MARTIKE-478881 format. One record per residue: residue number from 1; residue in three letters; y, x, z of N, C-alpha, C in turn. Coordinates in nm, 4 decimals. Example, Ala and Ser with C-alpha at 12.3 -4.5 7.8 and 13.67 -1.06 7.14 Angstrom:
<pts>
  nr rest     n.py     n.px     n.pz    ca.py    ca.px    ca.pz     c.py     c.px     c.pz
   1  ALA  -0.5690   1.3190   0.7800  -0.4500   1.2300   0.7800  -0.3300   1.3200   0.7800
   2  SER  -0.2250   1.2850   0.7080  -0.1060   1.3670   0.7140   0.0030   1.2900   0.7870
</pts>
This chain:
<pts>
  nr rest     n.py     n.px     n.pz    ca.py    ca.px    ca.pz     c.py     c.px     c.pz
   1  MET  15.5471   9.1460   1.9700  15.6886   9.1154   1.9885  15.7615   9.1316   1.8557
   2  THR  15.8504   9.0415   1.8303  15.9298   9.0454   1.7084  16.0349   9.1557   1.7202
   3  VAL  16.0570   9.2252   1.6117  16.1623   9.3266   1.6095  16.2608   9.2906   1.5013
   4  GLY  16.3769   9.3469   1.5073  16.4784   9.3175   1.4077  16.6063   9.2727   1.4760
   5  TRP  16.7140   9.2808   1.4069  16.8432   9.2557   1.4698  16.8629   9.1114   1.5092
   6  LYS  16.7875   9.0166   1.4506  16.8008   8.8764   1.4877  16.6963   8.8341   1.5904
   7  ALA  16.6095   8.9259   1.6318  16.5051   8.8916   1.7279  16.5607   8.8951   1.8689
   8  THR  16.4937   8.8256   1.9585  16.5306   8.8312   2.0988  16.4215   8.9036   2.1746
   9  ALA  16.4471   8.9404   2.2960  16.3490   9.0103   2.3775  16.2246   8.9256   2.4007
  10  SER  16.2394   8.7946   2.3896  16.1252   8.7060   2.4132  16.0331   8.6972   2.2927
  11  GLY  16.0735   8.7502   2.1799  15.9881   8.7459   2.0623  16.0271   8.6392   1.9620
  12  ALA  16.1275   8.5582   1.9927  16.1714   8.4567   1.8968  16.2563   8.5240   1.7905
  13  GLY  16.2571   8.4706   1.6737  16.3415   8.5250   1.5687  16.2607   8.5639   1.4476
  14  ALA  16.3253   8.6200   1.3511  16.2598   8.6544   1.2255  16.2530   8.8055   1.2105
  15  GLU  16.1572   8.8516   1.1344  16.1421   8.9941   1.1068  16.2484   9.0352   1.0040
  16  ILE  16.3592   9.0823   1.0524  16.4700   9.1208   0.9652  16.5128   9.2608   1.0054
  17  PRO  16.5185   9.3536   0.9111  16.5612   9.4885   0.9480  16.7074   9.4887   0.9914
  18  PRO  16.7446   9.5785   1.0803  16.8839   9.5823   1.1259  16.9781   9.6203   1.0126
  19  PRO  17.0979   9.5651   1.0130  17.1942   9.5997   0.9079  17.2409   9.7438   0.9248
  20  GLN  17.2775   9.8043   0.8154  17.3267   9.9423   0.8193  17.4778   9.9477   0.8364
  21  SER  17.5455   9.8360   0.8110  17.6897   9.8302   0.8306  17.7287   9.6853   0.8579
  22  GLU  17.8496   9.6660   0.9077  17.8960   9.5302   0.9355  17.9054   9.4474   0.8078
  23  ASP  17.9255   9.5113   0.6945  17.9336   9.4389   0.5674  17.8025   9.3704   0.5328
  24  GLU  17.6904   9.4188   0.5877  17.5599   9.3613   0.5580  17.5270   9.2406   0.6447
  25  ILE  17.6066   9.2143   0.7469  17.5790   9.1021   0.8366  17.6337   8.9754   0.7735
  26  GLN  17.5440   8.8836   0.7432  17.5856   8.7571   0.6836  17.6056   8.6550   0.7951
  27  MET  17.7232   8.5988   0.8013  17.7539   8.5003   0.9040  17.7772   8.3659   0.8362
  28  ASP  17.7067   8.2650   0.8844  17.7332   8.1326   0.8318  17.8469   8.0686   0.9115
  29  ARG  17.8922   7.9549   0.8669  18.0076   7.8883   0.9271  17.9869   7.8585   1.0755
  30  ASP  17.8647   7.8153   1.1143  17.8395   7.7825   1.2537  17.8470   7.9053   1.3433
  31  HIS  17.7908   8.0174   1.2969  17.7954   8.1382   1.3784  17.9374   8.1928   1.3889
  32  ILE  18.0127   8.1860   1.2823  18.1521   8.2304   1.2878  18.2269   8.1459   1.3903
  33  PHE  18.2080   8.0144   1.3875  18.2727   7.9270   1.4843  18.2313   7.9643   1.6260
  34  TRP  18.1000   7.9843   1.6469  18.0513   8.0162   1.7811  18.1137   8.1456   1.8333
  35  PHE  18.1109   8.2517   1.7548  18.1630   8.3791   1.8032  18.3140   8.3754   1.8242
  36  GLU  18.3857   8.2956   1.7468  18.5304   8.2849   1.7661  18.5649   8.2025   1.8890
  37  ASN  18.4740   8.1134   1.9321  18.5031   8.0224   2.0429  18.4059   8.0351   2.1589
  38  GLU  18.3286   8.1426   2.1640  18.2210   8.1555   2.2623  18.2699   8.1412   2.4059
  39  TYR  18.3779   8.2050   2.4399  18.4249   8.1990   2.5786  18.4606   8.0557   2.6183
  40  VAL  18.5332   7.9871   2.5324  18.5738   7.8502   2.5628  18.4513   7.7597   2.5750
  41  LEU  18.3561   7.7741   2.4837  18.2374   7.6901   2.4875  18.1487   7.7214   2.6074
  42  SER  18.1438   7.8467   2.6479  18.0524   7.8835   2.7555  18.1052   7.8473   2.8932
  43  ILE  18.2336   7.8176   2.9073  18.2838   7.7798   3.0396  18.2829   7.6289   3.0612
  44  TRP  18.2498   7.5514   2.9592  18.2412   7.4065   2.9748  18.1172   7.3740   3.0565
  45  THR  18.1335   7.2934   3.1578  18.0219   7.2540   3.2429  18.0153   7.1023   3.2467
  46  PRO  17.9019   7.0459   3.2063  17.8903   6.9000   3.2111  17.8842   6.8520   3.3552
  47  ASN  17.9306   6.7324   3.3791  17.9255   6.6746   3.5129  17.7905   6.6041   3.5271
  48  LEU  17.6905   6.6787   3.5737  17.5553   6.6253   3.5828  17.5442   6.5159   3.6882
  49  LEU  17.6221   6.5249   3.7926  17.6177   6.4198   3.8952  17.6720   6.2879   3.8415
  50  GLU  17.7740   6.2965   3.7586  17.8284   6.1760   3.6946  17.7263   6.1183   3.5967
  51  LEU  17.6609   6.2043   3.5205  17.5572   6.1580   3.4292  17.4434   6.0922   3.5075
  52  LYS  17.4034   6.1516   3.6181  17.2968   6.0940   3.7010  17.3367   5.9545   3.7505
  53  ARG  17.4630   5.9392   3.7897  17.5118   5.8095   3.8357  17.5012   5.7047   3.7248
  54  HIS  17.5392   5.7427   3.6043  17.5299   5.6498   3.4907  17.3843   5.6172   3.4570
  55  LEU  17.2965   5.7177   3.4664  17.1548   5.6948   3.4361  17.0902   5.6003   3.5366
  56  ALA  17.1398   5.6005   3.6580  17.0874   5.5093   3.7597  17.1558   5.3731   3.7526
  57  GLY  17.2676   5.3656   3.6827  17.3455   5.2420   3.6735  17.3321   5.1753   3.5389
  58  GLU  17.4423   5.1743   3.4641  17.4478   5.0961   3.3398  17.3560   5.1475   3.2296
  59  TYR  17.3117   5.2741   3.2351  17.2229   5.3273   3.1308  17.0761   5.3227   3.1703
  60  LYS  17.0456   5.2680   3.2878  16.9094   5.2730   3.3412  16.8054   5.2173   3.2456
  61  GLU  16.8343   5.1064   3.1818  16.7365   5.0427   3.0937  16.7494   5.0845   2.9477
  62  THR  16.8528   5.1618   2.9147  16.8763   5.1906   2.7733  16.8702   5.3383   2.7366
  63  MET  16.8642   5.4274   2.8348  16.8691   5.5694   2.8029  16.7701   5.6473   2.8879
  64  ALA  16.6972   5.7353   2.8218  16.6071   5.8270   2.8911  16.6556   5.9691   2.8658
  65  VAL  16.6416   6.0542   2.9651  16.6869   6.1927   2.9553  16.5719   6.2841   2.9938
  66  ALA  16.5613   6.3950   2.9251  16.4652   6.4988   2.9600  16.5298   6.6344   2.9364
  67  CYS  16.4863   6.7327   3.0085  16.5304   6.8701   2.9856  16.4168   6.9448   2.9175
  68  THR  16.4516   7.0326   2.8258  16.3501   7.1096   2.7546  16.3809   7.2581   2.7638
  69  VAL  16.2768   7.3369   2.7523  16.2909   7.4822   2.7506  16.1872   7.5368   2.6541
  70  GLY  16.2212   7.6429   2.5846  16.1265   7.7064   2.4937  16.0363   7.8024   2.5695
  71  ARG  15.9081   7.7949   2.5440  15.8110   7.8808   2.6124  15.8473   8.0286   2.5961
  72  ALA  15.8913   8.0685   2.4783  15.9241   8.2088   2.4527  16.0501   8.2543   2.5260
  73  SER  16.1298   8.1599   2.5741  16.2514   8.1971   2.6473  16.2201   8.2498   2.7869
  74  ARG  16.1018   8.2204   2.8354  16.0525   8.2673   2.9650  16.1562   8.2498   3.0748
  75  ASP  16.1963   8.3601   3.1368  16.2869   8.3545   3.2516  16.4310   8.3889   3.2169
  76  ALA  16.4688   8.3731   3.0916  16.6072   8.4014   3.0521  16.7014   8.3100   3.1301
  77  PRO  16.8213   8.3567   3.1610  16.9157   8.2740   3.2387  16.9392   8.1364   3.1772
  78  TYR  16.9540   8.1286   3.0461  16.9777   7.9980   2.9835  16.8558   7.9069   2.9976
  79  ALA  16.7366   7.9645   3.0085  16.6164   7.8829   3.0288  16.6084   7.8315   3.1725
  80  GLN  16.6523   7.9115   3.2674  16.6470   7.8715   3.4075  16.7384   7.7532   3.4373
  81  THR  16.8448   7.7395   3.3614  16.9369   7.6283   3.3871  16.8706   7.4933   3.3660
  82  THR  16.7680   7.4875   3.2792  16.7031   7.3590   3.2534  16.6304   7.3067   3.3765
  83  TYR  16.5804   7.3960   3.4610  16.5111   7.3528   3.5831  16.6109   7.2970   3.6843
  84  VAL  16.7279   7.3570   3.6910  16.8332   7.3064   3.7792  16.8810   7.1706   3.7296
  85  GLN  16.9004   7.1589   3.5986  16.9428   7.0308   3.5413  16.8395   6.9223   3.5690
  86  MET  16.7115   6.9556   3.5570  16.6043   6.8600   3.5841  16.6111   6.8133   3.7297
  87  ASP  16.6300   6.9072   3.8210  16.6380   6.8711   3.9634  16.7565   6.7792   3.9911
  88  ILE  16.8706   6.8107   3.9327  16.9908   6.7297   3.9563  16.9735   6.5894   3.8966
  89  LEU  16.9240   6.5838   3.7735  16.9130   6.4551   3.7046  16.7886   6.3762   3.7445
  90  GLY  16.6908   6.4428   3.8033  16.5668   6.3746   3.8388  16.4895   6.3301   3.7155
  91  CYS  16.4917   6.4117   3.6125  16.4280   6.3745   3.4864  16.3052   6.4614   3.4594
  92  GLU  16.2362   6.4291   3.3512  16.1201   6.5067   3.3087  16.1650   6.6420   3.2535
  93  HIS  16.0730   6.7371   3.2584  16.0969   6.8698   3.2024  15.9852   6.8991   3.1035
  94  HIS  16.0203   6.9363   2.9823  15.9218   6.9637   2.8780  15.9329   7.1089   2.8335
  95  VAL  15.8196   7.1751   2.8232  15.8158   7.3112   2.7702  15.7733   7.3018   2.6249
  96  TRP  15.8624   7.3454   2.5383  15.8373   7.3403   2.3954  15.7902   7.4778   2.3473
  97  PRO  15.7212   7.4818   2.2339  15.6840   7.6125   2.1783  15.8078   7.6854   2.1285
  98  GLY  15.7994   7.8140   2.1168  15.9096   7.8928   2.0625  16.0175   7.9191   2.1648
  99  GLY  16.1329   7.9582   2.1150  16.2470   7.9897   2.1995  16.3608   7.8940   2.1743
 100  HIS  16.4808   7.9343   2.2140  16.5942   7.8432   2.1999  16.6423   7.8311   2.0550
 101  LEU  16.5830   7.9048   1.9654  16.6177   7.8938   1.8234  16.5074   7.8269   1.7424
 102  ILE  16.4195   7.7516   1.8075  16.3063   7.6908   1.7366  16.3526   7.6043   1.6194
 103  SER  16.4653   7.5379   1.6326  16.5118   7.4514   1.5233  16.5472   7.5320   1.3992
 104  VAL  16.5832   7.6588   1.4161  16.6179   7.7445   1.3033  16.4943   7.8190   1.2526
 105  VAL  16.4161   7.8735   1.3464  16.3008   7.9556   1.3113  16.1847   7.8718   1.2589
 106  ASP  16.1635   7.7543   1.3185  16.0513   7.6676   1.2805  16.0981   7.5227   1.2768
 107  PRO  16.1761   7.4848   1.1740  16.2307   7.3486   1.1680  16.1242   7.2395   1.1734
 108  GLU  16.0125   7.2603   1.1035  15.9070   7.1591   1.1039  15.8459   7.1452   1.2435
 109  GLY  15.8206   7.2591   1.3094  15.7682   7.2559   1.4452  15.8649   7.1899   1.5416
 110  PHE  15.9945   7.2162   1.5213  16.0975   7.1554   1.6048  16.0960   7.0037   1.5908
 111  VAL  16.0926   6.9560   1.4679  16.0918   6.8113   1.4447  15.9674   6.7488   1.5085
 112  LYS  15.8540   6.8143   1.4940  15.7292   6.7616   1.5497  15.7383   6.7473   1.7014
 113  VAL  15.7805   6.8528   1.7710  15.7856   6.8475   1.9173  15.8986   6.7557   1.9651
 114  LEU  16.0073   6.7482   1.8908  16.1156   6.6566   1.9262  16.0663   6.5120   1.9190
 115  LEU  15.9994   6.4773   1.8095  15.9490   6.3407   1.7951  15.8431   6.3082   1.9003
 116  GLU  15.7568   6.4052   1.9316  15.6570   6.3833   2.0364  15.7240   6.3574   2.1717
 117  THR  15.8283   6.4330   2.1994  15.9008   6.4155   2.3262  15.9696   6.2801   2.3298
 118  LEU  16.0338   6.2421   2.2204  16.1017   6.1125   2.2157  16.0030   5.9974   2.2298
 119  GLU  15.8863   6.0096   2.1675  15.7838   5.9051   2.1818  15.7364   5.8952   2.3266
 120  LYS  15.7194   6.0089   2.3926  15.6767   6.0076   2.5316  15.7838   5.9420   2.6198
 121  LEU  15.9092   5.9749   2.5959  16.0174   5.9151   2.6736  16.0236   5.7647   2.6513
 122  ASP  15.9961   5.7225   2.5276  15.9997   5.5794   2.4954  15.8875   5.5027   2.5650
 123  ARG  15.7714   5.5683   2.5845  15.6579   5.5037   2.6503  15.6774   5.4940   2.8013
 124  ASP  15.7473   5.5891   2.8587  15.7631   5.5922   3.0055  15.8580   5.4884   3.0571
</pts>
């Protein structure tokens, strides 16, 4: 299991020792935005039934949708939502390596699995 202040319980993240003070925590622009707006962003709920209607209608021949989850995310609440979304949308579900931060922790691996998923969707 990965340890460190940026690690998650699932083992995703980097081996980084915990900061000794708040001054040692480096925040990039995206994280600052997220923490300042987390409540507003987390209460937004997409209208999956409306999306399903469009996927069966005007987007039927032009758009494919799939839900993905990171294997390392296991049974985390945010991972469980992908199964509900799959059921509502009637789409494929793909289990990717890593956790929900795979694009940050393993950018090359993320690109590889993303392209593989897109190719599979294009063939179906």
